[in-house]
C-alpha positions in Angstrom: -40.7 -100.8 1.3 -42.8 -98.9 3.4 -45.3 -96.2 2.3 -43.2 -93.3 3.3 -40.1 -94.7 1.6 -41.8 -94.6 -1.6 -42.3 -90.9 -1.2 -39.4 -88.6 -0.6 -37.0 -89.2 2.3 -38.6 -87.7 5.1 -41.7 -87.4 3.6 -45.4 -88.7 4.7 -47.9 -89.9 2.0 -51.4 -89.1 2.9 -52.9 -92.2 4.2 -55.6 -92.1 1.7 -53.1 -92.8 -0.9 -52.4 -96.5 -1.8 -48.8 -96.4 -2.9 -49.0 -100.0 -3.9 -51.4 -99.2 -6.9 -51.2 -97.4 -10.2 -54.1 -95.3 -9.5 -52.4 -94.0 -6.0 -49.0 -93.7 -7.4 -51.2 -91.3 -10.1 -52.9 -89.8 -6.8 -49.7 -89.0 -5.6 -48.1 -87.6 -8.8 -51.0 -85.0 -9.0 -50.5 -84.0 -4.9 -46.8 -83.5 -5.8 -47.5 -81.1 -8.9 -50.1 -79.1 -6.7 -47.6 -78.7 -4.1 -45.1 -77.5 -6.6 -47.3 -75.3 -7.8 -48.3 -73.8 -4.8 -44.7 -73.7 -3.1 -45.4 -70.4 -1.7 -47.9 -69.5 0.9 -51.2 -68.1 0.1 -50.2 -65.2 2.1 -47.5 -64.5 0.1 -48.8 -64.8 -3.2 -51.4 -62.0 -1.8 -49.0 -59.8 -0.9 -47.4 -60.4 -4.5 -50.6 -59.8 -6.1 -51.5 -56.5 -3.9 -47.9 -55.2 -5.0 -49.1 -55.6 -8.6 -46.8 -58.4 -9.3 -47.3 -61.5 -10.9 -46.1 -64.7 -9.4 -43.1 -66.7 -11.0 -45.2 -69.1 -12.8 -47.9 -66.6 -13.7 -45.0 -64.6 -15.4 -43.9 -67.4 -17.5 -47.4 -68.0 -18.6 -47.9 -64.4 -19.7 -44.6 -64.6 -21.5 -44.7 -68.1 -23.4 -47.2 -69.1 -26.1 -50.1 -70.8 -24.5 -49.4 -74.4 -23.5 -45.8 -74.2 -25.0 -44.3 -74.5 -21.5 -42.1 -77.7 -20.3 -41.0 -77.4 -16.9 -37.6 -78.8 -15.6 -36.6 -80.0 -12.1 -40.4 -79.2 -10.7 -39.9 -82.1 -7.8 -36.3 -80.8 -6.8 -35.7 -79.7 -3.5 -32.9 -78.4 -1.5 -30.4 -80.9 0.7 -29.8 -78.6 3.5 -30.3 -79.3 7.0 -28.9 -76.4 8.8 -30.9 -74.0 10.9 -34.0 -76.2 10.8 -34.0 -76.2 7.0 -34.6 -79.8 6.7 -38.2 -79.1 8.0 -38.9 -77.3 5.0 -38.3 -78.5 1.5 -41.0 -77.2 -0.8 -40.8 -78.6 -4.4 -39.1 -76.0 -6.9 -36.7 -74.7 -4.4 -37.7 -71.1 -5.3 -37.1 -71.2 -8.8 -39.3 -72.3 -11.9 -37.0 -73.3 -14.9 -38.0 -74.9 -18.4 -38.7 -74.2 -22.1 -41.6 -73.1 -24.3 -41.8 -71.0 -27.4 -42.3 -67.2 -28.1 -44.2 -66.7 -31.2 -43.5 -70.0 -32.2 -39.7 -69.8 -31.6 -38.0 -72.1 -28.7 -36.5 -70.5 -25.5 -35.2 -71.2 -22.1 -36.5 -69.6 -19.3 -36.5 -69.1 -15.5 -38.4 -67.4 -13.0 -37.4 -66.7 -9.6 -40.0 -67.2 -6.9 -40.1 -64.6 -4.1 -42.6 -66.3 -2.4 -40.3 -69.0 -1.4 -37.4 -68.6 0.9 -37.9 -64.9 -0.3 -36.4 -65.9 -3.5 -32.7 -66.4 -2.3 -30.5 -68.5 -4.1 -29.4 -72.0 -2.7 -27.3 -75.0 -4.0 -30.3 -76.8 -5.9 -31.7 -73.1 -7.0 -28.4 -72.3 -8.5 -28.0 -76.0 -10.0 -31.5 -75.4 -11.6 -30.6 -72.3 -13.4 -27.3 -73.4 -14.8 -28.6 -76.7 -16.0 -31.5 -74.2 -18.2 -28.5 -72.0 -19.0 -26.5 -75.0 -20.4 -29.4 -76.5 -22.3 -30.0 -72.9 -24.0 -26.3 -73.0 -24.9 -26.3 -76.4 -26.4 -29.5 -76.1 -28.6 -28.9 -72.3 -29.4 -32.1 -70.7 -28.2 -32.4 -67.4 -26.2 -32.9 -67.7 -22.3 -34.8 -65.3 -20.3 -34.2 -64.8 -17.1 -37.1 -63.3 -14.6 -35.4 -62.1 -11.4 -36.7 -61.5 -8.3 -34.8 -62.4 -4.9 -33.0 -61.8 -2.0 -29.6 -62.6 -2.8 -27.5 -65.8 -1.5 -29.3 -67.9 0.8 -27.4 -67.6 4.3 -28.7 -71.0 5.8 -26.6 -72.4 3.0 -23.4 -70.4 3.3 -20.7 -70.9 0.7 -22.4 -73.2 -1.5 -25.0 -70.6 -2.7 -21.9 -68.3 -3.5 -20.5 -71.3 -5.5 -23.3 -71.4 -7.3 -23.7 -67.9 -8.4 -20.3 -68.0 -9.8 -21.2 -70.8 -11.8 -24.2 -69.0 -12.9 -22.0 -66.0 -13.9 -19.3 -68.1 -15.8 -22.0 -69.4 -18.1 -23.5 -65.9 -18.5 -19.9 -64.9 -19.8 -19.7 -68.3 -22.0 -23.2 -67.8 -23.6 -22.5 -63.9 -24.4 -22.5 -63.7 -28.2 -23.8 -67.0 -28.7 -27.2 -66.8 -27.6 -29.3 -63.6 -26.6 -29.9 -63.5 -23.0 -32.7 -61.1 -21.7 -33.1 -60.3 -18.2 -36.3 -58.8 -16.6 -36.1 -57.5 -12.8 -39.6 -58.0 -11.6 -39.1 -57.0 -7.9 -36.4 -56.3 -5.6 -33.1 -58.1 -6.9 -30.2 -57.7 -4.6 -26.8 -58.8 -3.9 -25.6 -61.5 -6.2 -28.8 -61.5 -7.8 -27.9 -58.3 -9.8 -24.7 -59.6 -11.4 -26.2 -62.2 -13.6 -28.7 -60.1 -15.0 -25.6 -57.2 -15.7 -23.6 -60.0 -17.6 -26.7 -60.6 -20.2 -27.7 -58.5 -23.1 -30.9 -56.8 -22.2 -32.1 -55.5 -18.6 -36.1 -54.8 -18.6 -37.2 -53.1 -15.4 -40.9 -52.4 -14.0 -41.5 -48.8 -12.8 -42.0 -48.3 -8.9 -42.0 -52.3 -8.5 -38.2 -53.0 -9.7 -35.1 -52.6 -7.8 -31.6 -53.5 -8.6 -28.9 -53.1 -5.9 -25.8 -54.3 -4.2 -26.2 -53.3 -0.9 -29.7 -51.8 0.5 -30.5 -48.4 2.1 -30.0 -49.5 5.7 -26.1 -50.7 4.6 -25.5 -47.6 2.7 -26.6 -45.5 5.7 -24.5 -47.3 8.2 -21.3 -47.1 5.8 -21.5 -44.0 4.2 -24.0 -42.1 6.2 -26.3 -41.3 3.5 -29.8 -41.4 3.5 -31.5 -42.9 0.4 -34.9 -44.7 -0.5 -35.1 -48.0 -2.0 -36.3 -46.7 -5.6 -33.8 -43.4 -5.3 -31.2 -46.1 -4.9 -31.9 -48.6 -7.1 -35.2 -48.3 -8.6 -36.2 -48.8 -12.4 -36.1 -45.0 -12.9 -32.9 -44.4 -11.2 -31.3 -47.3 -13.8 -33.0 -46.2 -16.6 -32.0 -42.8 -16.4 -29.2 -42.4 -14.3 -26.9 -45.8 -14.3 -27.8 -46.8 -17.6 -28.0 -50.6 -16.3 -31.3 -50.9 -17.6 -32.4 -50.9 -21.1 -36.4 -50.6 -20.8 -38.7 -48.9 -18.4 -41.6 -50.6 -18.3 -45.3 -49.5 -17.1 -46.3 -52.5 -15.8 -45.2 -56.3 -15.8 -47.7 -56.5 -18.9 -45.5 -53.9 -20.8 -41.9 -55.3 -19.6 -43.1 -59.0 -21.3 -44.6 -57.4 -24.4 -41.2 -55.6 -24.8 -39.2 -58.6 -24.3 -41.2 -60.6 -27.0 -40.8 -57.4 -29.2 -37.4 -57.5 -28.7 -36.9 -61.3 -29.6 -38.6 -60.5 -33.0 -35.4 -58.9 -33.8 -32.5 -61.4 -32.6 -31.7 -64.5 -34.1 -31.7 -67.6 -31.8 -28.3 -67.9 -31.8 -25.0 -66.4 -33.3 -25.3 -68.9 -36.2 -29.2 -68.7 -37.2 -30.0 -66.4 -39.5 -31.9 -63.4 -38.9 -36.1 -63.4 -38.2 -37.1 -62.0 -41.4 -40.8 -60.7 -42.0 -42.5 -61.8 -45.3 -42.9 -57.9 -47.0 -43.1 -56.9 -50.4 -39.8 -55.6 -51.9 -38.9 -52.2 -51.7 -39.2 -50.6 -54.9 -35.7 -49.2 -55.7 -35.8 -47.8 -59.0 -34.9 -43.8 -59.0 -36.6 -41.4 -58.9 -39.8 -43.4 -59.4 -39.5 -45.0 -56.0 -39.3 -41.9 -54.0 -42.6 -41.5 -52.1 -44.6 -38.4 -50.8 -43.1 -39.3 -47.3 -39.7 -39.6 -48.8 -40.0 -36.2 -49.8 -40.5 -35.0 -46.4 -36.9 -35.3 -45.6 -35.8 -32.7 -48.5 -37.3 -29.9 -45.9 -36.5 -31.6 -43.0 -33.2 -30.4 -42.0 -33.5 -26.5 -40.6 -31.4 -23.7 -42.4 -29.7 -22.9 -39.4 -26.7 -25.2 -38.3 -27.9 -24.8 -35.0 -31.3 -25.4 -35.2 -32.5 -28.9 -33.8 -34.4 -31.5 -35.2 -35.6 -35.0 -34.3 -33.5 -37.9 -35.4 -36.4 -40.2 -34.8 -38.4 -38.4 -37.7 -35.3 -39.8 -40.2 -35.3 -43.2 -38.6 -38.9 -43.8 -39.2 -38.5 -42.6 -42.8 -35.8 -45.4 -43.4 -37.5 -48.5 -41.6 -40.3 -50.7 -42.6 -43.8 -48.8 -41.6 -41.8 -46.4 -39.4 -41.5 -49.0 -36.7 -38.2 -48.3 -34.2 -37.9 -50.5 -31.0 -35.7 -48.1 -29.0 -33.5 -49.4 -26.5 -32.2 -47.4 -23.4 -34.7 -44.3 -24.6 -34.1 -42.8 -20.9 -30.6 -42.8 -20.7 -28.1 -40.7 -22.7 -30.7 -39.2 -24.8 -28.3 -37.2 -26.9 -27.8 -40.8 -29.2 -30.1 -43.1 -30.0 -30.1 -46.6 -30.5 -32.9 -49.3 -31.2 -34.1 -52.0 -33.8 -35.9 -51.7 -37.1 -36.4 -53.8 -40.1 -36.0 -52.8 -43.9 -37.6 -55.1 -46.6 -38.4 -56.9 -43.5 -35.0 -57.8 -42.2 -33.7 -56.5 -38.7 -31.2 -53.5 -38.8 -29.8 -51.8 -36.0 -29.8 -48.3 -35.5 -27.4 -45.7 -34.0 -28.2 -42.0 -34.3 -27.1 -38.9 -32.8 -30.0 -36.8 -31.6 -29.8 -33.1 -32.1 -32.7 -32.0 -29.8 -30.4 -33.3 -26.7 -26.9 -31.5 -25.9 -26.9 -30.8 -29.9 -26.3 -34.5 -30.3 -22.8 -34.5 -28.9 -21.2 -37.4 -28.0 -20.5 -37.8 -24.2 -19.2 -40.5 -21.7 -22.7 -42.1 -21.4 -23.8 -41.7 -25.3 -20.5 -43.3 -26.1 -20.6 -46.4 -24.0 -24.2 -46.6 -24.5 -23.7 -46.8 -28.5 -20.5 -49.0 -28.5 -22.5 -51.8 -26.4 -25.5 -51.6 -29.0 -23.0 -51.8 -31.9 -21.1 -55.0 -30.3 -24.7 -56.7 -29.8 -25.7 -56.3 -33.2 -22.3 -57.6 -34.6 -22.3 -60.6 -32.3 -25.8 -61.7 -33.8 -25.2 -60.5 -37.2 -27.1 -57.5 -37.2 -26.6 -54.9 -39.9 -26.1 -51.6 -38.5 -27.2 -48.1 -39.7 -25.9 -45.3 -38.4 -27.4 -41.6 -38.7 -24.8 -38.9 -38.2 -25.4 -35.3 -36.8 -22.4 -34.7 -34.4 -20.7 -31.4 -33.6 -17.9 -33.2 -31.5 -17.4 -34.7 -27.8 -18.7 -32.8 -25.2 -16.0 -30.7 -23.4 -15.8 -30.1 -19.8 -13.6 -31.2 -16.8 -16.3 -33.8 -15.6 -16.0 -35.6 -18.9 -12.0 -35.3 -18.8 -11.7 -36.3 -15.5 -14.3 -39.0 -15.7 -12.2 -40.8 -18.6 -13.9 -39.3 -21.7 -10.9 -40.5 -23.6 -10.9 -44.3 -22.5 -14.4 -44.4 -22.4 -15.2 -42.6 -25.6 -12.6 -44.8 -27.0 -15.0 -47.8 -26.9 -17.5 -46.5 -29.3 -14.1 -46.3 -31.8 -13.2 -50.0 -30.8 -16.8 -51.3 -31.1 -17.1 -50.0 -34.9 -13.9 -50.9 -35.9 -14.3 -54.6 -34.7 -17.7 -55.0 -36.3 -17.6 -57.6 -39.1 -21.4 -56.8 -40.1 -22.9 -54.9 -42.7 -22.3 -51.3 -41.7 -23.8 -48.2 -43.5 -23.8 -44.6 -42.5 -25.6 -41.6 -43.7 -24.4 -38.0 -42.9 -27.1 -35.5 -42.4 -25.6 -32.6 -41.0 -22.7 -32.1 -38.8 -20.0 -34.4 -38.6 -17.1 -32.4 -37.0 -13.3 -33.6 -35.7 -12.7 -36.8 -33.8 -16.5 -37.8 -33.4 -16.9 -37.8 -37.6 -14.4 -40.7 -37.2 -16.2 -42.3 -34.5 -19.8 -42.3 -36.0 -19.3 -45.1 -38.7 -16.6 -43.3 -40.7 -15.1 -45.1 -44.0 -12.1 -45.0 -41.9 -13.1 -47.4 -39.2 -14.6 -50.1 -42.0 -18.0 -49.0 -42.8 -19.2 -50.5 -46.3 -21.0 -48.1 -47.6 -21.1 -44.3 -46.5 -23.5 -41.3 -47.8 -24.2 -37.9 -47.1 -26.9 -35.5 -47.5 -26.2 -32.1 -49.4 -26.4 -30.4 -46.1 -24.0 -32.5 -44.5 -20.7 -30.5 -42.9 -17.7 -32.4 -42.8 -15.0 -30.8 -41.1 -12.3 -30.6 -38.4 -14.4 -28.3 -36.4 -17.4 -25.9 -37.0 -17.1 -22.8 -38.9 -17.1 -20.5 -35.8 -14.5 -22.8 -34.1 -12.3 -22.7 -37.4 -12.1 -18.8 -38.1 -11.5 -18.0 -34.4 -8.7 -20.3 -34.5 -7.6 -19.4 -37.8 -8.2 -15.7 -38.2 -7.4 -14.7 -34.9 -4.8 -12.0 -35.2 -6.9 -10.9 -38.4 -9.9 -10.4 -36.2 -8.1 -8.7 -33.6 -6.9 -6.0 -35.9 -10.3 -5.5 -37.7 -12.2 -2.3 -37.6 -15.4 -4.1 -38.0 -14.4 -8.0 -36.4 -18.2 -8.7 -36.1 -18.7 -7.9 -39.6 -15.1 -9.7 -40.7 -16.2 -13.1 -38.6 -19.6 -13.1 -40.6 -17.3 -13.1 -44.0 -15.1 -15.8 -43.0 -17.6 -17.9 -41.4 -19.7 -17.7 -44.8 -16.2 -18.3 -46.9 -15.3 -21.3 -44.6 -18.9 -23.0 -44.7 -18.7 -22.3 -48.6 -15.2 -23.8 -48.9 -14.7 -26.9 -46.6 -18.5 -27.2 -44.4 -19.6 -29.8 -47.2 -20.0 -33.1 -48.5 -17.9 -32.8 -51.6 -14.1 -32.8 -50.3 -14.8 -36.0 -48.4 -16.9 -37.4 -51.5 -13.8 -36.4 -53.8 -11.4 -38.2 -51.3 -13.9 -41.4 -51.6 -14.6 -41.1 -47.7 -18.1 -40.7 -49.0 -19.6 -43.1 -51.6 -22.4 -40.9 -52.9 -24.3 -37.3 -51.7 -28.0 -38.1 -52.1 -30.9 -36.1 -51.6 -32.2 -36.9 -48.6 -35.7 -38.1 -50.1 -33.6 -40.8 -51.4 -32.2 -42.4 -48.3 -34.6 -45.1 -47.9 -33.9 -46.2 -51.4 -29.9 -46.1 -51.1 -30.2 -47.8 -47.6 -32.1 -50.6 -49.0 -29.7 -50.9 -51.7 -26.7 -50.9 -49.7 -28.2 -53.6 -47.4 -29.2 -55.6 -50.5 -25.4 -55.4 -51.7 -24.3 -56.4 -48.3 -26.6 -59.3 -47.1 -23.8 -61.8 -47.9 -20.9 -59.5 -46.6 -17.9 -61.9 -45.4 -15.2 -60.4 -43.2 -12.9 -61.8 -40.5 -10.4 -60.2 -38.1 -6.9 -61.1 -37.4 -6.2 -64.2 -35.8 -6.3 -63.6 -31.9 -7.5 -64.8 -28.7 -9.4 -61.6 -27.7 -9.1 -57.7 -28.3 -8.3 -55.4 -25.4 -11.2 -53.0 -25.3 -10.4 -50.2 -23.2 -12.6 -50.9 -20.5 
């Protein structure tokens, strides 16, 4: 066997390495390791750093616990011979894959290397991602994909497209089985965007991340529109307009820190217990357990039903240490979603936000909340719902864009959820929106209301306008009479006690007792067991 044959086919081993000795073989191994670690050119790496971005390997090192990364397929190389590709066969083929730990918990990871073939996906590149996805599913650990690349590798043709399909299928099969988190750390174009779109969470970096199917040049050619890369698919665009992304990071370090925080709330898979922090049990003896901080809620809701307040404050009073990891904070801000802990155990929070559009539900808010409820349900995370909703947002744009179909997604999400569901109505719960927001009728386990809750078909002004239209028209002083009727309606119907009388509300509680009652409810529901009727799957109104 010749020296060249001892290396990879077509590769010349340096003359100073004797492949017939153990020392020579070890030297050759070290040489290969170095080549794999520096597959991209120095110029490409410098360009990456100049743009404020890390390399593929640097990102993995920053994400994982120090020294925990084990690389897979480090020496894999593409097999293409078209267009002179056989003359350049870098180790790794443009993607780094492997496994390690985050806060001591196993995760699988891949990181696309834009310094090699522009990060374009070829056959071997795709096979490496498929392999690590399969490994993650078999072993029940989260998969974290760090994405940056220019779509399919043109030189490899349909093989590249085939591997995209293989990746997509695995993303779908892994959905609800293991957490899938995507970081988009540069430009991701074409087929590169659909794998992240199939995962549970997408994190992007402000000003350096983009996602788009077709770039600005193609858009201009086809539609005549002139748009910049940032406007078309920048991180801010996908966090505020499209809702594709879940977090806008200020830089890459912030993005990686957010992913670490996110993982701390998620189980490794759908069968594992939730990650729990060791904390002192909450004192649930009333009234002794009510703290001065809890008591602040008793005066928190304004006297006027039309005066907004920040629901973040209520959330922070209920969860441990006021720590709330918000998800999609810049998209559909009229509803809040995110993670907190109660007695050290993760809980998902869905809450109307009265400071934005009065907390109404619109298309974006409905879809945002529905996706989150289903994510929590898939991974056995209890859902706490805080309600102050005057209804669905009216208007032709909402109706024509499908609020009926798309708002129904939130109904579907709550009705199919089998995790513990605890709902607290703080103020308004009007019309169909009352039903939609985790009502007893959709299957919630424990439903509570503050004395300030107003549970009714419509608000007082709307009800009076409908019920007393003729009387008001004939009145000598319609404004004064309207005020009297509104007060009468509010005293009679706009309260939590009729719902409580029917058992739709389990208890009316002082706002200051919310933390204690939520804790009690979650303790009770810790061993909840519920199954849905046998079926292949439901048909959610997509």
